[in-house]
N, C-alpha and C positions, 0 to 999 in steps of 0.2 A: 373717693378713689379716682385715679386719673389713668387713662390708657393713652399711649402715644406710639404711632398715629391712631386715628379713630377709624380708618378704613384701609382694607387691603384688597387690591385688584390682581387676580392671578392670570387674566387674559385667557388665550386659547390653551387647552390642555387635551392631549389625546386621551380618549376614554380608556378606563381600566389601567391607567398609569398614574404614578405619583408625580405631583408637581415638585419643583424645588420649594423648600419651605420659606415662608416669609415670617416676620416677627413684629411684635410690639412690646413695649415695656410697661410694667405695671407699678404704680406708686400709690401709697395711701397713708393717711395720717389719722390718728385718734380712732383707729379700728379696735373693736373689742372681740372680734371673732375671725376665724379663717375666711379667706376669700375663695369662692368657687367660680370656675370658668366652665361654661358649657356651650356646646354648639351642636349643629345637626349636620348629618351627611349631606353632601359629599365632603364636608370640611371636618377636620379633626385638629386637636390641639395637643401640645407636648411641653413638658418642662425642660427636657434635656435634648430635644431635637433628634431623639431616637425612638422613644416609645410614645406613639400617638393614640388618642382615644377621644371620645366625645365629652369627657368630663375630667377635669383635674382640679387640684386644690392646693392653696399656698397657706402656710402658717404665718402668724404675725411676724415671726423673726425673718422668714423668707421674704415677706413683703417689704420689710425694712431695708433690704439690699437692692430694691428696685429690680426685680427679676425680669428676664426676657422670656416672653411667651411665644412659642413657635406654632405656626398654623400651616397645614398642608391641604391641598385640593386634589381629590381623586374622583373625577366624574365617572358615572356609569352609563350615562346616556348623552347624546348630543344635545346642544342647546345651552342657554344661559342658566346659571345657578346662583342663588343668593341665600345668605344666612347672616347670623350675627354670632359673634363670640360674646356671650352674656356674662358679665362679671358682677357677682353679687356677694354681699356679706351682711350679717345681721346688723340692723340699726343704721344702714346707709343706703343711698339710692343706687340701684343697679346701673352699670355703665355698659354700653354696647360698642363693639368694634364691627363695622359693616364689612361683610365678606362677599366678593363677587368673582365669577369666573365663567368660562364657556367651555363645554365639552365638544370636541371635534372628533370626526371619524378618522383616526389614524394619521400617519405621517404624510404630509403633502409637500415637503421641502426636498428638492434634489440634493445630493451630496455636494460638498465643496471640495475643489482640488487644492491641495496644499501648495503654497508658494514655491516656485522653482521646479514644480513638476508639471507634466511628465518630463523625463530626462532619458538620454541615451548614453550608455556606457559600454565598455568592453567591445568596441567595434573591432572586428577582424576582417580577413579577406572576404569571408562569405557570411558572417553572422554579426548580429549586434543585440544588445540587451535593452529592452524598453522597461522603464520603471515608472509606476504611478503611485500616488498616495492621496487618499480621500479621507474625509472626516467621519465616515460611518461604513459599516459593512455593506458591500455591494459588488458590482461587476463593472470592469472597464472594458470598452470595445475600442479597437484601433483599426485603421486602414493605412497601409503603406503605399504612397504614390510617388511618381517621379518628381524631381525638384521642379518647382514652379507650378505644379498642378493646383487648380482652384480648390478652395476649401469646400467639402461636402457639408450637408446639414447634419445635425445630431442623429436624425432618423436614418440618414444614408450611412453614416459611420456604423450605427448599430447593425444595419443590414449588410455591411461589408461592401458598400458601393462607393464609387467616386461621385463627383459633382454632376456628372452626366447620367447617373443611374446605372453605370456599367460596373462589373465586378472589379474590385481593386487588385493591385499586384499581389498584395498580401493583406489578409484580414483575419482577425480572431478576437476572442475575448478571454479574460482571465479574472479570477476572483480577487477581491480586496478585503482586507481586515481593517477596521477603523484605525486611522492614524498610523498604519504600518506600511512599509514599502512592499509592493507586489511587483514581481519582475517576470517577464516573459522573454524568451530568446527567439528572435526572428532569424531564420536560416534560409539557405538556398539563394543568396544574393550574389550578384557579380561584384568583383573587386573594384575599388576606386570609383564608386558611384555615389552620387548624392541623392538623398530621398527627403520627402516630407512625410511625417507620421502625424495623423490626426487622431485624437483620442476624445471619447466621451464616456461618462460614467453614469450609472443609475444605482439607486439603493435597493434594499430588500423589498420596499413598498412599490418598486417599479417607477419611482420618480426619476425621469431622465433629465440630465442637464440640458439647458437650453442653448448653450454655446459649446463649441468644440475647442480643445486645446491643441497646441502644435509643438512638435519637437523635430528639429532638423537632424539628419544623420548622414554619415559618410563612411563607407566601408574602406578598409585599408588598401593601399597600393603595394604590391609585393616589391621589395627592393631587389636590385640586381645582385647585391651582396648579402649573404646571410652570415653575418659576423656575430659571434657570441660576446659582444662588447656592449656594456651598458654605461649610461651616465649614472654614477653611484653617489655623487654628492654635488650640490650647488651651493656656493657661498657668495652672498651678496653683502659685502661689508661697506664701510663708509668710503667715500671718494672713489679711487680706482682700485680699491682692495677687493678683487674678484678672483674666484678660483672655481674650476670645474674638475671633478675627479672622474676618471674613466676606469672601469674594471673589466678585466678579461675573465669571463666565467669558465673558460675551458681549461683543460689540463695541458695545453700546448701554447707556446708563445704566439702572439698575433702581431704581424707586421702591418701597421695601418696604412702604409704606402703601396702595398701590393696584396690584393687589389685595393684601390684607393678608397680610403674613408675620409670624410670631411666633417667638420664641426660648423654648425650654422647658428646665427643669431637672428631672431625674429623680433625686431625692435619696434617699440611704440614710444612716441615722444613723451618726455617727462618720466615720472615714476608712479603716477596714479592709475587706477583701474586695474584690470586683471590681464594675465598673459593670454594671448590668442595666437596659437601656431597655425597659421593658414596662409595660403598663397606662396609667393616666392620669398626666400629668406632675405634679410637686409644685408648681411655680411656672411661670407663663407671662407674658411681656411682649410687647405689640404693638410692632413696629418702626415707626419713623416717619422714615426718612432715605432718601437716594438714594445708591446705590453707583455711582461712575463706571464707565464701560466699562473692562473689564480692570483694575479697581481694587480696592483692599482698604480696609476700615475696621475699627476695633477698638471693642468694647464693654467697658466696665469697671464698676468699683465706686467710689463716691465715697470709700471708705476706702482706696483704693490709695495707696501711698507714693510720694513724689516721688523716692525714692532706690533702690527695689527694682530697677526697670528704669530706668537713668539717663536714657534719652532719652524717657521717658514721665512724665506726671502725670495726675491725674484729668481734666484739661481736654483730654487727648489723645483721649479717647473721643468717638465721634460720638454715643453714647447710653450713659448709665449706668443700671444696674438693680441695686440692692442685694439684690433677692430672687432673681433668676436668676443673676447673676454673683456667686454665693456658694456655690461648690461645693468639695468636698474630693476626694481622689483616687478615691473610689468613686462619684462622682456623674456621670451622663451629661448631655450637652447635645444638643438636637435643634432643627433648623429645621423649623417647622410651617407649614401653610396655615391659613386661618381656621377650618377645622373640625378642627384638631388632627391632621390626617394628616401623617405624617413625610415631609419632603422630603429631608432630609440629617441624618446623625447622627454624633456622636462617642462612641465607647466602647461596648464589649460584651465582658465577660470580661477586662478589663484594670484595673489600678489605676494611676492617674496622679497619685499624691500627690507633691508637691514636684518636678514635672517638667513639661516642655512637650512637646506632640506637634505635629509640623509635617507638613502634607499634601503629598503628592507633586505636582510640577508636571505629571506625566503624567495626573492625574485630569482628565477632560474633562466630567464631568456629576455632579450630586449623586447620592447613594446612600442610600436609606432604611435600609439595613442597614450596620452598621459593617464595614469591610474593613481588617483590621489591616495588611496589606501596603501599603496606601496611605499609611501614616503612619510617620514616623521619630520614635522616642522621643529627646528632646533635653534635655540637661542645662540647668538654669536659667541657669547661668553662660554658656553659649553664646548664649542669647537676650539676656542682659544685656549681653554684650560684642559684640553684632552691630551694629557701628558703620557698616558700609558700607550705602549706600542700596539696593544691589542684592543684599543678603544675604537669602536666603529665610528665614533663622531670625529675622530682625528682625520684631517685631510691627508690623503695618501694611504689610508688604511681602510679597507672594506672587509676583507676576510681576515681572520686572525693570522698572525705571521706563519709562514710555512716552516715547519719544524722537521728535523731529520727523523728517520725511523729509529726507534730505540734499539740498542744492542745490549746484550747481557754483559755484565762485567767479566773480565778475563782473569782477574787476580782476587783471591779471597782476603778477608780481614784476618789479622793475626794478633797474637800477644794479648789474649783476654786476661785481665786482672780484676780482682774484686777488692775495692778500696774501702768501702764502709759497709759494715754488716750490723744490723740490729735484730731485735726479736721479730720485726715484721717488715723489714726492707733490706734490699741488697743493692748496692751501687757498684757499677763496674765500668771499666774503660777498655778500649782495644785500639789497635793500630788500623787505620783506615785502609781499604782497598785502594789501589792506584787509579782505578777507573770506574768506581761506583759513586752514585750520588745519594743513595739511601740504603738503609739496612733494616731487615725484618728480624725482630728479636722474638724467638720462640722459647717459652719456658715449659719444662715437662718434668714429671717425676720419674720418667723413664730415661734410660741412657741413650736410646736411639729413637728416631722419628719413624712413624709408620707410613708417612707420606711426605712428599716434597712439594714445594710451591710450584704452581703451573703458570707459565708465561701468560700474560694477559689477564690474570685473575688478581683482584685486589682483596686482601685479607684484612678484615677490620680488627682493630685492637679489642681484645676481650673474647674473640671468637675461638672456638675449639678447632685444633688442627693437628694432625699427625700424632695423636695421643697426648698433645699438650695444649697450651694456650698461647695465642698471639699476645705477647706481653707489651710490645711497642713496635712502632715503625718510625725511625729517626733519620735525621740527616747528619747529626753530629756523631762523635765516637764515644760518648758517655751516656749512660742511662741509669735511672733508679727505678727499681721494681718494688712497688709498695703493696700493702694489704696482703702480706704473706703470712703463713702460719709459722708459729715459732717452732724451733727445734726440728726443722724439716730440711732435707737436702733437695736442691733444685738443680736441674741440668738446663743450661742455656745454649741455644744454637743461633749463631750470628750469620745471616744469609744476605750478601750484598745484592742490590738490585738497581736498575736504572729506570726512571719514569719521569724525570724532570727535564723540560725543554726538549722533549722528543715525543713521537707518536707511536702508538702500538704497544705501549708498555702496560704494566711493568714487566721487565725481563730480569729473571733471577739467575744467579750463579749457584747451582746445586752441587757443585763438586768442591772438595777441600773445605767443607763447612767448618768454621771455627766453633769449638765447643768448650764448655767449662762447667764445673760443678761446685756449688757452694751451699752450705747449710746456714739457716738462720740461727740466731742464738736462742737458747731456751729461756722461757719465762718461769719465774717463781710463782707459786700459787698466790692468788689474790686474797687480801684481807681488807675488810672495810676500814676506811679512815676512822680514827677515834676522836678527832676534833674538827670543828669547823673553823674557817678563817674568822678573823676579828677586825675590829676598828674600821668599820665602813666609813668612807669619807667621799664627799663630792669634790672633785678637783677642778671641774669647770662645767658650766651649763649656760644655756640661754633659753629662748622661746622654743627651740626645736631640737636640742640635743642635751644629753647628760653624759658626763664623763666621771667615772668613779674609780676608787682604789680601795684596797683592803690589805690587811696583814695576812700573809699566807699561813696555813696550818703547817705544823711541823712534819706531818706524816702523810701528805696527800700529793699525788702525781699532778693533778690538774683540778680545774674548777668548772662548775656549771652555774651560769648566771641566768636566772629566769626573771623576766620583767612582766609586771601586771599592773592594771589600774585598780586592782583590789588588794587589800592588805592581807589576804590569805589566799593560799593555793588550794584548789579542790583535789589535787593529787600530787604525790611526791614522785621523784624519779624512781624508775624500776631497775633493779640490778640486771646487768647483762644486756641492757638496751643502750645503744649509743645514740645520743641526741646530737643533732646538728643545728646550727644557727637557723632560725626561722621555724623550727618545730614548735607545735603547740604542746603545752604541758600545764595541766591543772588550772586552766583558764588564763594562763600567761603564755609568753613566747620566749624561746631560748635566744638570748642575745650574745652569749659567749660559751664556748666549751674549749678549754685548752689550758696551757700553762700561763704563768704570769699573773700578776696581781692587779691588773687594771682592765677596764672595759670602757667602751664608748657606744652610745646608741644615738643615731641621727634620725631625722625625719619624724620627730615626735610632734604631737599636737600641743599647741600652746595652751597655757593656763590649765594644765592637767596634772594631777598627782600621780606619780609613777612609783611603784614599789619594786625593789630588787631583792631576790632571794638567791643566796650564794651557797652552793653545796660543795663539799669536798668529794673528790673522786680518786680512786685508785684504779688505774687502767693498764699500767705497764707490767702486767702480770697475767697469768692464765686464769680463766674463769671470770674475768671482769667484763666491763667495768663494774665496780662496786661503789655505791654511794652511801654517805652518811646522811640519812634522810631526816633525822630529828634536829630540831632547833637550828635551821640554817641561819646564816648571818642575814639580817634584814636591814635594809636601808630604804629611804624614800626621799623624793624631792618633787616639788611642784614646778613645772616649767614656767618660764616667764611669759610675758605678754608682748607681742609685737605691736608697736604703735605705728600704724600705717601712715600717720601724719608726720612721722619723724624718719622717713627713709632718705638715704643719701644716694647720689648719682655716681656710679662707677663706670668707667669707660675702658673698653678693651676689645679683645678678639680671641675667639676660641679655635680658629682653624689656621694652623701653621705647621711647618715641618722642620725638623733638624736633620743633621747628617745621619741620625740613627735610621731614618728611612730614606726619602728622596729629596731632602732639603739641603740647605747650605751649599747649593750647587756652585756658588761663586767662590767658596772656600771650604773644601771638605775637611779641613783640619778643625773647623769650628764644631763645638759640641753644644748641647742644650744650655750648659752653664754660660757660654758666650752669648747665646741668643737671648737668654733672660737678661743678662747684664746690658746688652744693647737696648732691649725693649724698655728697661727702667728709665732710660734717658730720652725716650720718645715723648712727644707732646701729648698730654692728656691720655696717658695709658696707665690705668690702675691695675690691670691684670692682663696676662697673656697665657693662653692655653696652647701647648704644643700637642697636636693630635697626630701622632705617627700613624702611617699606614700599618695595617695589621698583618701584612703578609710579606713573604720573602721576595716576591716578584718586584715589590717596590722598595726592596733593600732592608726591610725590617726583619729582626730575628728576636726570638724569645730572650736571648741573652742580653739584648739592649733594653728590655722592658723595665726591669727594676732599676737600672741606672738612670733611666729617664724619670722615674718617680722620685728617686733620691735627689736628683738635680733640682727638681721643682721644689721639694721641701727645703733644700738649702738656700734657694734663691728667694723664698718668700720672706718678706719683711712686714713691718707695720704699715708701710705705705705702698706695697706692691705684692700682689698675689701671683705666684707662678703655679700653673696648673698643668697636669699631664693626663692626656686621654688618647683616644685612637680614632682614626678614620677607617671605618670598617667597610669592606666590600671592594668590588672592582666595577668600573664604569660600564664595561662591556657586558657585565653579568648582573646588572640590576641597580647600580648606583652606590654612592658613598654616603655613609651615615657617620656623623660626629658623635662620639660616645664619651661621657665623663661620669665620674662617680662610681666606677667599677675598677678595682685595683688589680684585676686579672686580665691577661691578654686573651681576647676572644678570636678564634681563628679556625681554620679547617685543615691546615697543613700538619702532617704527622710530626710530633716533636716540637712544634712551633706554636703551641697554644696552651693556655691553662683552662680555658672553657671552650669546648668544641661546639661550633655551629657550622653546618654544611655551607659550602660556598654558594653565594647567591640566594640563600634562603633567608627571607626577612620575616615572613608571616607563618602562621601555623604552629603546631606543637613543637617543632624543632627549630623555629626561626629566631632571628636576632631579637626581635621585639619581645618575644616571650622571655628570653633570658634577662633582658633589661627589667621587665616587670617583675620577674621572680626575685631579682636582686633587691628591688625596692629602694628604700631610703632615698639618697640623693642621686641615684642613677638616672641619667637623662640622655635623650637622643635628639639631635637636630639634623636636618636634612641639608646636605651640601650640594650646590649647583644641580638642583633636581631636574630630571627630564620627566615628561608626562607619564611614561609607562614604568618608571623606576620603582624599586622596592616592591617587586611582584605586583605592580600596577595597582597600588592601594588608592590612587586618586580616582579610579573608576568606580569603586564600590567601598563604602565605609567599612573599616576593619577595627573592631573594638580594641584588640590587643595593640595594634599600631597606634591608635589614638592614646592609649594609656602610656605608651613608651615615649612618643614623640612630643617634645615641648616647643619646637620651633623649626622654621625652615628659612634658609638664606634667601633674602630678596635680591642681593647682589653678591658677587664673589670675585676676588682677584684684583688686578691681573696676577695670575699665579706666579709668573716668571719675571715680574717687574724687578728691576734693579734700582729703581728710583728711590731716593731718600730725601726728597724735598717736598713731600706731601702733594705732589702734582700729577700723579698717575692713577686716577680713580678707575674703578671698574665701570663696565657698562651700567648706566643708571637703572637700578631696580629692575634688572632684566628678567628676574624670576617672579615678579609680582603676580603674573597670571596664574602661576602654580599655587601661590599662597591663597589667592582668591578661590581657586578651584577646590583646594583642600577644605577651606572654611565652608564653602557651599555644600560639600559632601557631609559636613557634620563634625569634622576634626577640630579638636581644641589644640591649637598651636599658635606660637607667637612669631613676631617679625624679627628675624636675626639678620646679621650682616657678616660676611666672611672676608678675610684677607687672603687666605690660602698661600701664605708666603712659602717660597721655595729658595729664596736667597736671604742674605742678611739685611732685611728691610723692615723688620718687625715694628709695626706701628708708624712707619715713616713714608711709605709710598702713597698713602692716601689719608685724608682726614676722616674718612668714614669710621664709625665706631659702633659696636654693640654696647648699648647703655643699659645697665642693670640697676634696679632700685632695690637696695638692701640696707639693713640697719647698720652693718659694719663691714669693713674690708677684710673678710676672711674667706677661705675656700668654702667652708660650710655655709656661710651666709649667702655667698654668691650662688652656689649650687641650689640652695633652698629657694632663692628668689627666681632662678632660672626655671626650676621645676614648677614654680607657681606662675610662670610666664610674666613675671614683672620685669619686662625689658622692652626695648624698642630699637629699630634700625635707624641710624642717623648718619647722614653724610656731613653733618656739622659735628666736629670733634668736641664741642663744648655745650651743645644744646641741652637745656633742662626743660623737659616736658612733663607736666603733671596732667594726667588724663584719668578722670574718675567718673563713675556713675553712682549717684546717691552716696558719694564720698568714699566708695570702695575703689581701690587702685587698679591700674592696668593689669590685665591677666586674670581678674577675679571672675568666678563663676558662681552666681548666687540667685536666690529667689526672694522676692518681697512684694509687698502690695504697692499699687499705684504705678503711674507712668514713670519711666526712668528719667532722672535729671542728669544730663550729660554735661560735663564741664572740662574744659581744656585751658591751661595756662602755659605760656611759653616764654623762655628766656633764651635767645639765640644770638649767634655771632653776627649774622646779617639780618636786616629787618624782615619780619614775616610779611609775605604778600597774600597768603591765603591759608586758611585752616578749613579742611573739609572733614565732615563726619560721614562715614560710610556705614550703611546698615545692611544686614543680610539675615536670612532665615536658615539656621543650621539644618542640614539634611535635605534642603530643597533642590540642590544641584543648580541653583540660580546664583550667579555672581552678585556680590553686594552692589548696592546703588547709593548714590550720593543723597544724604538726608538733608544736610544744610551746609552752608559755607559762610565764611567770614573773612574779612580782610584785616581784622584787628589781631592783636596778640593773644586774645582769649576768646572763648566761646562758652555760652551757657544756653542749653537747649533742652526742652522737655519734649520727649517723643510721646505725645498723647495718642498717636495713631497705633501704638502697640496694643493689641487687644488683650483683654484679660485671658489668662491661661495660655499665653503665647510666649515664645522665647525668641530673642533676637541677639545678634552679636554686632558690636559697634567697634570701629577703630578710627583713629585720626590720621589724616594725610596732610602734612604741613609743608609748605613751600616757602623758601626764603628768597630774597631779592637776588642773591648771587647764584640762584639755581639749585642750591642745596635742598635736599628733600628728606623728610623725616616721616617714617611710617611706624605707628605703634602696634603693639600686640592688641588683640581685641579684649573687650569685656563682654561676657555672656550674661544676659539679664533675662530672667524668667519672671513674668508678671503674674501674680496670684493675689487678687484683691482680698482673698479670704485669709491670707497670712497674718498671723498675730505676732507683733514684734516681741522679742524676748525681753525679760526684765534685765536690769543691770544695776549694780551697786556702784555708785560714783563716790570717790573719795576726793574731797577738796583740800587744797593747801590752806595754810593759815591765812587770815585776812590780810590783804595788802593795802597800803596807803599810796594813793597816786594823786597827782595834781589834776584838777579839772581842765579839760581840753586836751589832755594827753591822748595819743592814739591808743587803739586797743592794745591790751597787754595780756600775756599768757596767764590764765587763771591757775594753772598747775593742777587741773583735775585729771583723774585717771579712772578707768572703768574696768570691771572684771568681765565684761561681755565684749569680746573683740569684734562681734558682728555689727555693733552699733558704734559709730564714731561720735565723739563729743565735739560739738561746735558751740561757740559762745561769742558774744560781743560785749564790749564795755563802753562806757561813756563817762 
């Protein structure tokens, strides 16, 4: 037997406390019996680093894996201690591992102060906050002295004295929790005074620090003018592209020239280092304009470009100043009164180069001292793409637009007619009111309402009201009321209201209410079908979907199709129960209920046998639905196998807009058909997704949804896939999400959605991500131009539902309003990479996407950047399946072919196996590769990934032996070309478990081939039924 190492030294350890465990490994050969390990107190041993004792035992099979033995030291008295871990087994010589340690009496080390502490914040005229942070529980003591005062000793600080032994101006103590901020407010100070604050800390064992720490402080100077004006946005673009946004917080206009307000620049040479607003300003300009009540204005530089921020030009500025609006990332900006007292300030201790800072809407007053928590650091691309007038990231917008007060309509709706009536639905139309923008539809069995709507109250569809039910709330003049009882008379009440583009609504018109009465048709009594459908056939299939058809029965209204991986169902459909797609039944799942003789099911597992049971139903009758449950039509098919070694590269973009929402701004006569036709002729563009905004504020309506789907289907060919999706959400309310694979419009506006999700709700039981997960199949979500707190702040804390729905996030986007068609107007390079890294570090599984966000007829031509998808064929199903599995990467090279694998598994894979991961990257690029970096991170650690290795060749092969057993890491490649183009892949998540046993596989070989000696390797034509194990071979 062999133990490595043969001695463990624990050093000093406080008595009655456990040391950190140390370990040795145990190996043995030719053993015939178990190995026993014993030791004596104060040392104990453990097999799992959790349960410690004086004796443990290993079986022969455990010894064969070279186990790790853990040892812990827990002294009970002071002084040195020695022992041995004695390893013995029958028929072999015992082996000793020497153990030493020393017991000491308690903690003797003072606490350590965290770097950058203590610090002073929130300085006002008479108060300031002092914050300290130490590495263990304890107490901090401070003394506040005049500026320039000599430093007292630690004992003097604890006693509240200055260096001369006299009482300090202010002194106190406050408790600290280990590694947490502790703050105390120091009050009763005169304004505009500088101080020195000396701090010393001790721990619970009364170990006092031997040196004092220092923090300088300055109380505020009251300005001569108390103006409710703030700096609400700072934009530091390239070259002279600089903007400052000012906002009036009050409800009355502010004339900045009377009393005089000034804007000041605090300049530091170059652009390195951090902003420091101190002393006299470098440049000052008098302001001479009026800011509207609750309004915002922007100040600029006459050198500002017309294209840097697409919606701005130098003429957009209310005032230009080439001396003050001329800052770099280390220059501060302040709003001053006429005597240069600071009213409000941006920047202190931060660098704002090539970025924008946006002020929080929660700020209610100016602050002479910069408060970092009041600002959001925002990528320039987000500001440049801020197209919505209510987007707080848009320059010139701080508060949402001022809207008029809602007024009730003055004229009623008229001429109600019923156009289509069935046994369970009524469709009606009416003439609109002249001045209403919405209508409340109430259905009742009574001829009159017992109550009328109250102004300011929102009535939800489906709720009871006035003796009836709220049937709908619509903006159009037609509606269909479903799920009604047959042979029943219903009264309808059409009440006009106003609540769009105004405040204080809804306001209702409760006089002259339009009414009408209509009865549904009567159902005949149900009888069960007498025959099942026949002739089951498979019309199309591959590794993840099956499409089938059958001959309808002669006497059935519709059909129920149940799919299972078993050839029998444990239960049959039950009469009078209505099943919907996704319901579980008899060990299977409902994949269709409805008319028609075809079905399709996506998102299946490859190499799996699926059985389909098809039942006849009669439901267009009373007492139904009734099922024929005997001898359902049965069919089956085994899905194919996806060969990950035979994936193709497809290039495209999923984020663009047509005139159906807010796209085609250069020619509103264009429709999706024109956009797809244009894209087909763009360089290296195999697919284009048009993702219309999901709400009317951006121009979209439910009436345009199906035409968009139809246009995509018509435009798809064998060499080009046209896709239709949506961009869900608003920027000012949580961010935009690109959604594909759901054929229903998701929204929150009454009458303008097919699936309801409340506005700005992404997480939780009613959120967007749950809807995407519930839909399943090929439904996917990618994040568009993400901001740190977007999507209900999912980047702060891991959210399982969000992780299940989201497959990617854009690393760069736009420019959204580019009109360039020469491939020469790229987005800001990888400007959202930090968000990608943040999400991966939180534990999310998502890939690296890239967006164009076209709003003009530029599809595929304003940039060479592409989303590259690895799929077996160019179909929408194959693309969405690959995207759902994160088999894609973000490329600024429109033709780059990157193969990134770990243990031969492709990009996007999530898997577990034994041994260290073998990481391989090969590249074929337009411009020569100058570097390939492999980055590694630990999911859920909240720590950004780090560079693992780098290469200057076109390929990399690297084994990460540092990944410990039972650990998980994620890896991705960052590739740079000589022309500056960059490619970032989606990750691969690899879990190492050395106890994993590889699965069996059956390999089928092609017939023997004859080749000439010396020929290069040739394909052997072998295939496997185990897709988790790739086949590799060489020949000679």
